[in-house]
TIVO-654330 format. One record per residue (C-alpha): x, y, z; residue in three letters. Coordinates in steps of 0.25 Angstrom, whole numbers, padded with zeros to 4 digits, always signed. Example, Ala and Ser with C-alpha at 12.3 -4.5 7.8 and 13.67 -1.06 7.14 Angstrom:
<sites>
+0049-0018+0031ala +0055-0004+0029ser 
</sites>
This chain:
<sites>
-0102-0064-0111met -0100-0056-0098thr -0098-0041-0100asp -0089-0035-0089leu -0089-0021-0094asn -0097-0016-0082arg -0087-0022-0072thr -0080-0012-0065ala -0065-0014-0063phe -0061-0021-0050gln -0055-0033-0044lys -0064-0044-0050ser -0076-0047-0041asp -0081-0059-0048arg -0074-0071-0056pro -0071-0070-0070leu -0073-0085-0072glu -0081-0088-0085asn -0082-0073-0089leu -0083-0071-0104glu -0079-0058-0110ile -0076-0052-0123asp -0063-0046-0120thr -0053-0047-0109leu -0043-0036-0106val -0031-0040-0098val -0025-0029-0090gly -0031-0016-0084ala -0019-0006-0087gly -0020+0005-0097gln -0022-0005-0108ala -0033-0013-0101gly -0041+0000-0098val -0040+0005-0112ala -0044-0008-0118met -0056-0009-0109ser -0060+0005-0113glu -0060+0002-0127his -0067-0011-0126leu -0078-0004-0118thr -0080+0006-0128asn -0081-0005-0139gln -0091-0013-0130gly -0082-0025-0129val -0085-0033-0116pro -0072-0035-0109his -0065-0036-0095ile -0051-0031-0091val -0044-0040-0081leu -0032-0034-0073glu -0024-0042-0063lys -0022-0030-0054ser -0027-0016-0054arg -0030-0006-0066ile -0017-0001-0071ala -0009-0008-0060glu +0004-0007-0067ala +0004+0008-0066trp +0002+0007-0051arg +0011-0004-0046ser +0020-0007-0058gly +0026+0007-0058arg +0035+0015-0049trp +0028+0025-0039asp +0032+0038-0046ser +0029+0034-0060leu +0021+0043-0069val +0016+0041-0083ala +0026+0043-0094asn +0016+0051-0102gly +0009+0064-0098pro -0006+0063-0094ala -0011+0069-0107trp -0005+0058-0115his -0004+0045-0107asp -0019+0043-0105arg -0032+0037-0111phe -0040+0047-0120pro -0052+0047-0111asn -0046+0051-0098leu -0036+0061-0093glu -0026+0059-0081phe -0030+0067-0069pro -0017+0075-0070val -0012+0086-0079gly -0010+0082-0094pro +0005+0083-0094asp +0007+0076-0081glu +0012+0062-0079phe +0002+0054-0071pro +0007+0045-0059ala +0006+0030-0061lys -0006+0029-0051glu -0013+0040-0059gln -0011+0032-0071val -0017+0019-0065ala -0028+0027-0059asp -0031+0033-0073tyr -0033+0019-0079phe -0043+0016-0067val -0051+0028-0069thr -0051+0026-0084tyr -0056+0012-0083ala -0067+0017-0074lys -0072+0026-0084arg -0078+0015-0093phe -0079+0005-0082asn -0069-0004-0087ala -0071-0019-0084pro -0058-0021-0077ile -0056-0032-0067arg -0044-0030-0058thr -0037-0041-0050gly -0039-0052-0061val -0027-0058-0068glu -0028-0064-0082val -0020-0077-0081lys -0022-0083-0095lys -0029-0081-0108val -0030-0092-0118thr -0038-0093-0131arg -0050-0102-0131asn -0051-0113-0141leu -0063-0115-0149gly -0070-0103-0144arg -0067-0088-0144pro -0059-0080-0134gly -0050-0083-0122phe -0050-0090-0109thr -0044-0081-0098val -0039-0086-0085glu -0039-0075-0074thr -0037-0074-0059ser -0052-0073-0058glu -0057-0084-0067gly -0057-0088-0082thr -0064-0080-0092leu -0067-0080-0107gln -0063-0068-0116ala -0065-0067-0131leu -0053-0057-0132arg -0041-0053-0123val -0034-0040-0122val -0020-0040-0115ser -0019-0026-0109ala -0008-0030-0099thr +0002-0020-0105gly +0017-0021-0107pro +0021-0020-0092phe +0018-0035-0088gln +0031-0041-0084arg +0043-0033-0078pro +0056-0037-0085val +0069-0038-0078ile +0080-0042-0088pro +0088-0056-0086ala +0101-0048-0083ile +0095-0044-0069ala +0105-0048-0058pro +0102-0059-0049lys +0108-0051-0037asp +0098-0051-0026ala +0105-0039-0019ser +0100-0030-0030ile +0085-0026-0030gln +0080-0028-0044gln +0066-0023-0048ile +0059-0020-0061his +0054-0006-0063ser +0040-0011-0061ala +0043-0014-0047gln +0050-0001-0044tyr +0041+0009-0036tyr +0051+0019-0029asn +0065+0021-0025pro +0062+0017-0011gln +0060+0002-0015gln +0075+0001-0019leu +0086-0002-0010pro +0097+0007-0006glu +0108+0009-0017gly +0108+0011-0032ala +0099+0006-0043val +0100+0002-0057leu +0088+0005-0066val +0089-0004-0078val +0080+0002-0090gly +0079+0017-0093ala +0065+0018-0099gly +0054+0026-0093ser +0053+0017-0080ser +0068+0015-0078gly +0072+0030-0080val +0061+0035-0071gln +0065+0025-0060ile +0079+0028-0061ala +0076+0043-0060asp +0067+0041-0048glu +0078+0033-0041leu +0089+0043-0044asn +0080+0054-0038arg +0078+0046-0026ala +0093+0046-0024gly +0096+0032-0029lys +0109+0029-0037arg +0103+0025-0051val +0109+0017-0062phe +0100+0018-0075leu +0102+0008-0086ser +0098+0014-0099val +0095+0007-0112gly +0089+0011-0125ala +0078+0021-0123his +0069+0032-0129asp +0070+0045-0122arg +0059+0055-0126pro +0058+0069-0121pro +0047+0070-0110arg +0043+0082-0117ser +0048+0091-0127tyr +0044+0105-0132arg +0032+0105-0123asn +0027+0091-0127arg +0028+0078-0120asp +0035+0067-0128phe +0022+0059-0129val +0016+0071-0137trp +0028+0071-0146trp +0027+0056-0149leu +0012+0058-0152gly +0014+0070-0162val +0026+0063-0168leu +0018+0050-0170gly +0027+0042-0162leu +0017+0036-0153trp +0011+0030-0166asp +0023+0022-0170ala +0018+0008-0172glu +0031+0000-0171glu +0044+0000-0162val +0056+0004-0170gln +0066-0008-0171pro +0075-0009-0159gly +0066+0000-0151arg +0057-0010-0145glu +0063-0010-0131his +0068+0005-0130val +0062+0012-0118thr +0057+0026-0117ile +0063+0035-0106ala +0052+0045-0102val +0046+0049-0089ser +0034+0057-0083gly +0041+0058-0070ala +0041+0072-0063arg +0032+0078-0074gly +0039+0071-0085gly +0054+0072-0090glu +0063+0068-0101thr +0072+0056-0097ile +0086+0060-0100asp +0096+0050-0095phe +0107+0060-0095arg +0100+0068-0085arg +0097+0056-0077leu +0112+0053-0077ala +0115+0067-0073asn +0105+0066-0061glu +0113+0054-0056gly +0107+0041-0063ile +0118+0032-0068thr +0115+0028-0082leu +0120+0015-0088val +0117+0007-0101gly +0108-0005-0103leu +0110-0015-0092thr +0118-0027-0098lys +0121-0037-0087ala +0123-0040-0072phe +0134-0049-0067ala +0143-0050-0055asp +0136-0039-0048gly +0138-0029-0059lys +0129-0024-0070val +0134-0020-0084ser +0128-0011-0094phe +0128-0009-0109gln +0137+0002-0115asp +0125+0009-0121asp +0121+0020-0111leu +0126+0031-0120val +0119+0025-0133lys +0106+0023-0125asn +0106+0037-0121leu +0110+0042-0135gln +0098+0034-0141leu +0089+0040-0130gly +0094+0054-0134asp +0091+0052-0149glu +0077+0047-0146asn +0075+0060-0137tyr +0081+0069-0147leu +0073+0063-0158gly +0060+0066-0152leu +0064+0080-0149leu +0068+0081-0164asp +0055+0075-0169ala +0047+0085-0159ala +0055+0097-0165asp +0052+0093-0179ala +0037+0091-0176tyr +0036+0105-0169ile +0043+0111-0181glu +0034+0103-0191arg +0021+0107-0185asn +0025+0121-0181gly +0022+0119-0166leu +0025+0129-0155asp +0032+0121-0145leu +0044+0127-0136pro +0058+0122-0140glu +0065+0114-0129glu +0080+0115-0132pro +0083+0109-0118asp +0077+0096-0123ala +0090+0093-0131arg +0100+0096-0120lys +0108+0084-0115val +0112+0081-0101phe +0127+0079-0099pro +0132+0064-0099asp +0134+0059-0085ala +0145+0050-0081glu +0137+0037-0083cys +0135+0041-0098ile +0149+0046-0101arg +0154+0033-0094gln +0143+0023-0095pro +0144+0012-0084ile +0144-0002-0090leu +0145-0010-0077glu +0141-0008-0063leu +0144-0015-0050asp +0131-0016-0044leu +0136-0016-0030ala +0146-0005-0032ala +0136+0004-0039ala +0127+0002-0027gly +0115-0004-0035ile +0105-0011-0026thr +0093-0011-0036ser +0090-0013-0050ile +0077-0008-0057ile +0074-0015-0070trp +0066-0005-0078ala +0067-0015-0090thr +0052-0016-0094gly +0042-0026-0095tyr +0038-0039-0103ala +0024-0042-0107val +0018-0055-0100asp +0007-0062-0108phe +0008-0076-0102asp -0007-0075-0098trp -0011-0073-0113leu -0009-0086-0119gln -0013-0084-0133val -0006-0083-0147asp -0004-0068-0146ala +0011-0067-0144phe +0024-0069-0152asp +0035-0079-0148asp +0041-0068-0138lys +0027-0066-0131gly +0025-0053-0138lys +0010-0050-0141pro +0007-0051-0156lys -0003-0041-0160his -0007-0029-0169gln -0011-0017-0161arg -0015-0026-0149gly -0023-0036-0157val -0016-0049-0155ser -0013-0060-0165arg -0022-0069-0156glu -0036-0065-0159pro -0043-0060-0147gly -0031-0055-0140val -0026-0041-0139tyr -0015-0033-0132phe -0016-0018-0127val -0005-0010-0119gly +0007-0016-0126leu +0018-0006-0131pro +0018-0004-0146trp +0004-0011-0146leu +0001-0002-0158ser +0011+0010-0157arg +0021+0017-0148arg +0010+0023-0140gly +0004+0010-0136ser +0012+0010-0123ser +0006+0023-0118phe -0008+0024-0111ile -0014+0031-0123trp -0008+0021-0133gly -0014+0010-0125val -0028+0016-0126trp -0028+0017-0141his -0022+0003-0142asp -0033-0003-0134ala -0044+0004-0143lys -0038-0003-0155his -0039-0016-0148val -0053-0014-0143ala -0057-0010-0157asp -0052-0023-0162his -0059-0031-0151ile -0072-0024-0155ala -0070-0027-0169thr -0068-0042-0167gln -0080-0042-0158arg -0089-0037-0170lys -0083-0049-0179tyr -0086-0059-0168val -0100-0054-0166glu -0103-0054-0181tyr -0115-0063-0184gln -0119-0067-0198asp -0134-0065-0204ala -0139-0078-0198ser -0133-0076-0184gln -0139-0062-0184arg -0152-0067-0188glu -0152-0078-0177ala -0147-0068-0166ser -0159-0058-0169ser -0169-0069-0168gln -0178-0070-0156thr -0176-0083-0147pro -0189-0088-0153val -0184-0086-0167gln -0171-0092-0164lys -0178-0104-0158ala -0187-0106-0170ala -0174-0105-0179ser -0168-0116-0172trp -0179-0126-0174glu 
</sites>
């Protein structure tokens, strides 16, 4: 079996045809790099195949001004710090460069520019046949590290009006790419709210469609919200609460980090509307749920403040009080009198940005590892299909799985499982051990 652990990552310089490898990792984003590190530490021969560049989604799948949503001290791997202050929020290029640097530290066997097209289980022999853009190889195990941001989702309700420019947030880079006129941003999670705020600051008239969301404080009483979720044990939650599966988190690291307050955004000129319902006859309609969604977001926000205050009192911490954190901005007109329908032309809307999330795409992984809806079936990344693993998915093991540091810990668990399975496979009984220890002459004699 060919060992590629000494191969420096680069665009493939030789064919992969007929290569045999113990473990194949598909994807070289944060999950793939973490997976490679742990496999390397376990001595598992492996190769990482990436169709583009390392951490490409951070470079070309994000808008120009994006920064990490968590501070540098928290959103990183344990063995390397970001080259910025610990409380700063690294820019997207810095995040991508971080993973390149990290991979170089242990000479990760990453091959870029190679697309994995199909994986199928072998019949009558171990492992999988893997078809790639550089040839067909054999792998005993396959780890999907392609992450959750695989296929941008634009809902079926999107209008068929060619006069309105429509893009997903994955294709948004800066305000200059949009035509003159107002813009409707659909979705008020981290992406939608940051894009809407940027467009408003650039002088655009912005309508922001707000659905159900969590709204944590960026920081409270001199501690970032990621610290609060840590000490309160909330990162370790292992199951999504019923009805909260698709609730987004409105948080931002922009301009040094700030709490998202939709009432403040409305007072700064953004027109808030409820969940987008339908498009018809040049008009868009919204659910009458804006006030409810804002109230639920406020409850989430205040609930974390209450939990933080209780933790401080319980543990006798000397952290400064922050009464301003509970002040409420006045309701703007769009909140007092919610808009339920807009004439797109009359409102001057010439573009729509769909910040409506992503779907996973595992068409290339043709194995029995999914439910009837195409969702991976696994336990902490260990698939129900023996030899197949997943890393980098939200809630893979707990709430923290979607953060950089959470991916690193999930990858360690998967690598440990692979190492254990290798020991079982390599087991030999007494007669096998005796045969393997014999010299060639002894073996020849025993066969006569």
